[in-house]
BADO-117639 format. One record per atom (N, C-alpha, C): x, z, y; residue in one letter. Coordinates in steps of 0.02 Angstrom, whole numbers, padded with zeros to 5 digits, always signed. Each point is the difference from the previous one (the first is absolute). Layout:
N
XZYa/...
***
This chain:
187
+00042+00000-00059x/-00042+00000+00059x/+00045+00000+00062x/-00019-00041+00048x/+00036-00004+00063x/-00043+00032+00054x/+00029+00048+00034x/-00037+00037+00052x/+00020-00026+00069x/-00044+00010+00048x/+00014-00018+00069x/+00064+00034+00022x/+00042-00036+00035x/+00063+00027+00024x/+00058-00013-00047x/-00014-00026-00061x/+00054-00018-00046x/+00040-00057+00030x/+00066+00005+00000x/+00040-00057+00025x/-00019-00064-00038x/-00002-00056+00036x/-00023-00062-00030x/+00042-00021-00060x/+00066+00006+00004x/+00043-00019-00056x/-00016+00041-00061x/-00011+00065+00009x/-00019+00044-00055x/-00067-00020-00029x/-00047-00021+00042x/-00066-00022-00023x/+00006-00061-00045x/+00044-00047+00018x/+00010-00059-00042x/+00029+00018-00067x/+00047+00046-00001x/+00030+00022-00064x/-00054+00034-00043x/-00042+00041+00031x/-00055+00032-00038x/-00048-00052-00027x/-00015-00050+00039x/-00044-00054-00024x/+00031-00036-00060x/+00065-00012+00004x/+00037-00032-00055x/-00008+00041-00065x/+00012+00065+00006x/-00005+00044-00060x/-00072+00003-00025x/-00049-00002+00045x/-00070+00001-00021x/-00019-00063-00038x/+00025-00058+00022x/-00014-00062-00036x/+00033+00001-00068x/+00063+00022-00004x/+00034+00005-00064x/-00037+00047-00047x/-00025+00056+00026x/-00037+00048-00041x/-00066-00031-00025x/-00033-00038+00042x/-00063-00032-00019x/+00012-00049-00058x/+00054-00037+00003x/+00016-00046-00054x/+00015+00039-00064x/+00041+00051+00007x/+00019+00041-00058x/-00061+00033-00032x/-00048+00022+00041x/-00059+00035-00025x/-00057-00047-00020x/+00012-00065+00003x/-00051-00047-00021x/-00053-00015+00051x/+00009+00024+00062x/-00049-00012+00053x/+00015-00063+00039x/+00057-00028-00013x/+00021-00061+00034x/+00032-00047-00050x/+00022-00057+00024x/+00030-00050-00043x/+00074-00006+00015x/+00040-00010-00052x/+00071-00012+00010x/+00010-00060+00046x/+00046+00006+00044x/+00015-00054+00047x/-00038+00003+00065x/-00048+00046+00005x/-00036+00004+00064x/+00045+00032+00052x/-00008-00021+00061x/+00041+00028+00053x/-00016-00034+00066x/+00038+00017+00050x/-00013-00026+00067x/+00060+00008+00045x/+00006-00045+00047x/+00045+00012+00056x/-00037+00046+00047x/+00036+00029+00047x/-00032+00045+00048x/+00038-00003+00066x/-00038+00010+00054x/+00029-00003+00067x/-00044+00043+00045x/+00031+00044+00039x/-00038+00043+00045x/+00039+00012+00064x/-00036+00012+00054x/+00031+00016+00063x/-00033+00062+00029x/+00040+00041+00033x/-00026+00058+00036x/+00026-00006+00071x/-00047+00005+00047x/+00018-00002+00071x/-00010+00071+00027x/+00051+00026+00033x/-00004+00066+00030x/+00028-00005+00071x/-00045-00006+00048x/+00023-00010+00069x/+00033-00068+00005x/+00063-00001+00021x/+00036-00064+00005x/+00047-00010-00059x/-00007+00040-00052x/+00042-00007-00060x/-00041-00028-00058x/+00034-00039-00043x/-00034-00024-00059x/+00044+00012-00061x/-00033+00003-00057x/+00034+00005-00065x/-00035-00048-00047x/+00038-00042-00034x/-00028-00046-00049x/+00032+00016-00067x/-00042+00004-00052x/+00024+00007-00069x/-00027-00058-00041x/+00038-00020-00051x/-00023-00055-00041x/+00033+00002-00069x/-00033-00034-00045x/+00025-00013-00068x/-00021-00071-00017x/+00047-00042-00019x/-00016-00069-00018x/+00015-00049+00056x/-00040-00053+00002x/+00013-00054+00048x/-00054-00008+00053x/-00042+00050+00009x/-00043+00000+00059x/+00044+00016+00060x/-00014-00031+00056x/+00047+00004+00057x/-00030+00030+00063x/+00044+00026+00041x/-00017+00021+00068x/+00046-00038+00047x/-00029-00023+00055x/+00036-00035+00052x/-00013+00035+00067x/+00049-00002+00044x/-00009+00023+00069x/-00010-00061+00044x/-00056+00000+00036x/-00015-00054+00048x/+00014+00028+00070x/+00050-00029+00033x/+00021+00025+00065x/+00023-00057+00045x/-00032-00006+00057x/+00020-00050+00051x/+00006-00070-00030x/-00048-00019-00042x/-00001-00067-00028x/+00046-00011-00059x/+00033+00052-00024x/+00045-00006-00057x/-00026+00042-00059x/+00005-00029-00060x/-00022+00033-00061x/+00061+00017-00042x/+00008+00065-00015x/+00058+00024-00038x/-00024+00038-00061x/+00023-00021-00058x/-00017+00037-00061x/+00037+00066+00000x/-00037+00055-00010x/+00032+00067+00002x/+00003+00032-00070x/-00030-00032-00049x/+00006+00023-00069x/+00046-00048-00038x/+00024+00022-00057x/+00040-00043-00044x/-00035-00004-00067x/-00013-00061-00022x/-00035-00009-00063x/+00037+00034-00058x/-00037+00033-00043x/+00027+00025-00063x/-00012-00056-00051x/+00044-00050+00001x/-00009-00059-00043x/+00066-00026-00026x/-00006-00040-00052x/+00060-00030-00030x/+00035-00045+00050x/-00038-00041+00036x/+00032-00046+00047x/+00033+00037+00058x/-00028+00057+00021x/+00033+00039+00053x/+00067+00026-00025x/+00003+00022-00063x/+00064+00020-00029x/+00049-00058-00002x/-00025-00059-00015x/+00043-00060-00002x/+00027-00016+00070x/-00043+00008+00051x/+00021-00012+00069x/+00053+00052+00019x/-00013+00064-00017x/+00047+00054+00017x/+00068-00011-00032x/+00001-00029-00060x/+00063-00012-00036x/+00033-00065+00021x/-00033-00039+00043x/+00029-00063+00023x/-00010-00058-00048x/-00043+00009-00051x/-00011-00053-00049x/-00043-00057+00028x/-00047+00018+00045x/-00043-00050+00032x/-00009+00020+00073x/-00023-00047+00040x/-00014+00015+00071x/-00071+00025+00007x/-00015+00029+00058x/-00069+00022+00014x/-00048-00059-00001x/+00024-00058+00023x/-00042-00060+00000x/-00014-00023-00071x/+00050+00003-00044x/-00010-00018-00071x/-00048+00050-00034x/+00002+00062+00021x/-00043+00052-00031x/-00074-00016+00011x/-00016-00030+00057x/-00070-00015+00015x/-00033-00045-00052x/+00039-00044-00031x/-00027-00048-00048x/+00026+00009-00071x/+00037+00054-00011x/+00030+00012-00066x/-00055+00011-00052x/+00008-00028-00060x/-00052+00008-00051x/-00013+00072-00022x/+00047+00044+00014x/-00008+00071-00019x/-00016+00044+00060x/-00024-00029+00054x/-00012+00038+00062x/-00053+00054-00009x/-00043-00005-00050x/-00053+00050-00009x/+00018+00053-00051x/+00062+00001-00025x/+00021+00051-00048x/+00022+00062+00039x/-00041+00052-00002x/+00015+00060+00038x/+00038+00050-00043x/+00041+00041+00032x/+00042+00049-00035x/-00027+00071+00007x/-00048+00010+00044x/-00031+00065+00010x/-00075-00010+00009x/-00039+00042-00034x/-00073-00002+00008x/-00029+00065-00027x/-00055+00021+00030x/-00035+00058-00026x/-00026-00019-00070x/+00017+00041-00050x/-00022-00012-00068x/+00048-00042-00042x/+00056-00022+00028x/+00049-00039-00038x/+00033+00045-00051x/-00013-00012-00063x/+00022+00045-00053x/+00075-00001-00012x/+00033-00054+00018x/+00072-00005-00014x/+00043+00039+00049x/-00030+00030+00051x/+00039+00037+00050x/+00015+00071-00023x/+00063+00019+00006x/+00016+00070-00012x/-00018+00042+00061x/+00002-00033+00058x/-00016+00034+00063x/-00027-00051+00050x/-00056+00016+00031x/-00029-00045+00050x/+00040+00007+00065x/+00024-00055+00027x/+00037+00000+00063x/-00047-00023+00056x/-00018+00047+00042x/-00046-00015+00056x/+00042-00018+00061x/-00015-00058+00029x/+00033-00019+00062x/-00029+00039+00059x/+00042+00015+00049x/-00022+00039+00057x/+00037-00025+00062x/-00038-00012+00053x/+00031-00018+00064x/-00039+00036+00055x/+00037+00024+00048x/-00030+00035+00058x/+00023-00035+00064x/-00041+00005+00051x/+00020-00029+00063x/-00048+00020+00056x/+00011-00030+00058x/-00042+00011+00058x/-00045-00060+00009x/-00060+00014+00022x/-00049-00052+00014x/-00021+00006+00073x/+00017-00051+00039x/-00012+00001+00071x/-00063-00039+00018x/-00031+00017+00058x/-00060-00037+00021x/+00012-00075-00003x/-00049-00036-00026x/+00006-00073-00007x/+00026-00022-00068x/+00030+00045-00037x/+00026-00017-00067x/-00055+00011-00052x/+00008-00035-00056x/-00046+00008-00056x/+00039+00000-00065x/-00028+00032-00050x/+00027-00003-00068x/-00050-00038-00043x/+00025-00052-00033x/-00040-00040-00046x/+00016+00022-00071x/-00050+00022-00036x/+00007+00018-00071x/-00034-00055-00040x/+00032-00024-00054x/-00031-00054-00038x/+00023+00000-00073x/-00043-00026-00042x/+00018-00011-00069x/+00038-00067-00005x/+00028-00013-00059x/+00035-00063-00009x/-00048-00060+00000x/-00065+00014-00001x/-00048-00054+00007x/+00003-00032+00069x/+00025+00037+00050x/+00012-00028+00066x/+00071-00025+00006x/+00049+00044-00013x/+00070-00018+00010x/+00023-00055-00048x/-00034-00008-00056x/+00018-00053-00047x/-00031-00067+00017x/-00049+00000+00045x/-00035-00062+00018x/+00016-00024+00071x/+00020+00046+00044x/+00015-00019+00069x/+00073+00016+00016x/+00031-00045+00035x/+00068+00012+00024x/-00002+00048+00059x/+00058+00027+00017x/+00005+00043+00059x/-00023-00038+00062x/+00017-00064+00002x/-00020-00041+00058x/-00076-00007+00004x/-00033-00009-00057x/-00073-00006+00000x/-00033+00066+00021x/+00026+00055-00025x/-00027+00066+00019x/+00010+00011+00075x/+00060-00016+00024x/+00016+00007+00071x/-00047-00041+00044x/-00014-00061-00021x/-00045-00044+00038x/-00069+00032+00006x/-00026+00028-00054x/-00067+00031+00001x/+00001+00063+00043x/+00051+00041-00007x/+00003+00062+00039x/+00010-00013+00074x/+00028-00057+00017x/+00013-00018+00070x/-00063-00023+00037x/-00052-00017-00037x/-00062-00024+00031x/-00037+00056+00035x/-00031-00015+00057x/-00038+00052+00035x/-00065+00014-00038x/-00001+00057-00034x/-00059+00021-00038x/+00007+00074-00016x/-00056+00031-00018x/+00004+00071-00020x/+00029+00006-00070x/+00016+00061-00019x/+00033+00013-00064x/-00040-00027-00059x/-00065+00013-00001x/-00041-00021-00058x/-00002-00076-00006x/-00004-00035+00056x/+00001-00073-00002x/+00066-00026-00028x/+00055+00031+00021x/+00065-00020-00026x/+00005+00012-00075x/-00024+00058-00022x/+00001+00016-00072x/-00042-00052-00038x/-00059-00014+00025x/-00044-00050-00033x/+00034-00068-00004x/+00035-00020+00054x/+00034-00065+00000x/+00058+00000-00050x/+00037+00055-00004x/+00055+00005-00048x/-00026-00008-00071x/-00053+00037-00016x/-00029-00003-00067x/-00026-00070-00015x/-00037-00030+00046x/-00028-00066-00012x/+00055-00052-00009x/+00053+00004+00040x/+00055-00047-00006x/+00035+00007-00067x/+00010+00062-00023x/+00030+00011-00066x/-00044-00030-00055x/-00065+00009+00005x/-00046-00029-00049x/+00001-00076+00004x/+00002-00027+00060x/+00003-00073+00009x/+00065-00029-00027x/+00053+00040+00000x/+00065-00023-00025x/+00006+00004-00076x/-00052+00022-00032x/+00002+00002-00074x/-00019+00068-00027x/+00009+00052+00039x/-00020+00067-00017x/-00010+00017-00073x/+00053-00002-00039x/-00006+00013-00072x/+00001+00074-00017x/+00009+00043+00049x/+00003+00072-00011x/-00049+00033+00050x/-00014+00065-00011x/-00042+00034+00050x/+00037+00002+00066x/-00037+00000+00054x/+00029+00000+00067x/-00025+00062+00037x/+00045+00046+00012x/-00017+00061+00036x/+00042+00003+00064x/-00033+00012+00056x/+00035+00000+00064x/-00029+00056+00044x/+00044+00037+00033x/-00019+00051+00048x/+00047-00006+00059x/-00028+00001+00060x/+00040-00004+00061x/-00012+00064+00040x/+00053+00039+00010x/-00005+00065+00033x/+00035-00004+00068x/-00037+00015+00052x/+00027-00003+00068x/+00028+00067+00022x/+00052-00003+00041x/+00028+00061+00029x/-00052+00032+00045x/+00003+00066+00006x/-00044+00033+00047x/+00014-00026+00071x/-00050-00001+00043x/+00011-00023+00069x/+00048+00046+00037x/+00031-00028+00051x/+00045+00040+00042x/-00040+00055+00035x/+00033+00057+00009x/-00033+00056+00035x/-00002-00017+00074x/-00055+00020+00031x/-00007-00009+00072x/+00040+00055+00035x/+00052-00020+00035x/+00045+00049+00031x/-00021+00018+00072x/-00053-00030+00024x/-00021+00014+00069x/-00028+00071+00004x/+00011+00031+00056x/-00030+00066+00012x/-00074-00008+00013x/-00039+00040-00033x/-00072-00002+00014x/-00017+00054+00050x/-00034-00019+00053x/-00016+00049+00053x/-00074+00003+00010x/
***
């Protein structure tokens, strides 16, 4: 059981053990599992945790920067210099993940964690590989650059991923920084 206030990384580890226990106890099926991605905003600070290849990006001043690192075979190949990041996008093994909730072959679940500051005007984009696998960074940037509210942008991202072939589920969340504080004296 995960209680309110539990650190997010710890919650993912508990979920992993719960899925493994469900399989062991016959309440689930072998091989079931999931990637996971979560963000916590506290004032102007953020914390992102993840397992697998669901991604978080920082959208700031017209630039999109990936802030998570995929837990995948091709990411390991990129890290080792075996292939380039561009080759990884089209590699036949790009969907082979090395970490997932419920992955039975893991001796220990490795939860990714990144912290940072979120300033007014910035946004964090959370997405499944159903988006990042169908749209390039340039396509995502083009949609986020359009003048529209957050929900419209999310809807356009999802529809474009589906129009591009959408062979996987497409999950997208766009989180905006809190507005700047009004520093004027109120009299």
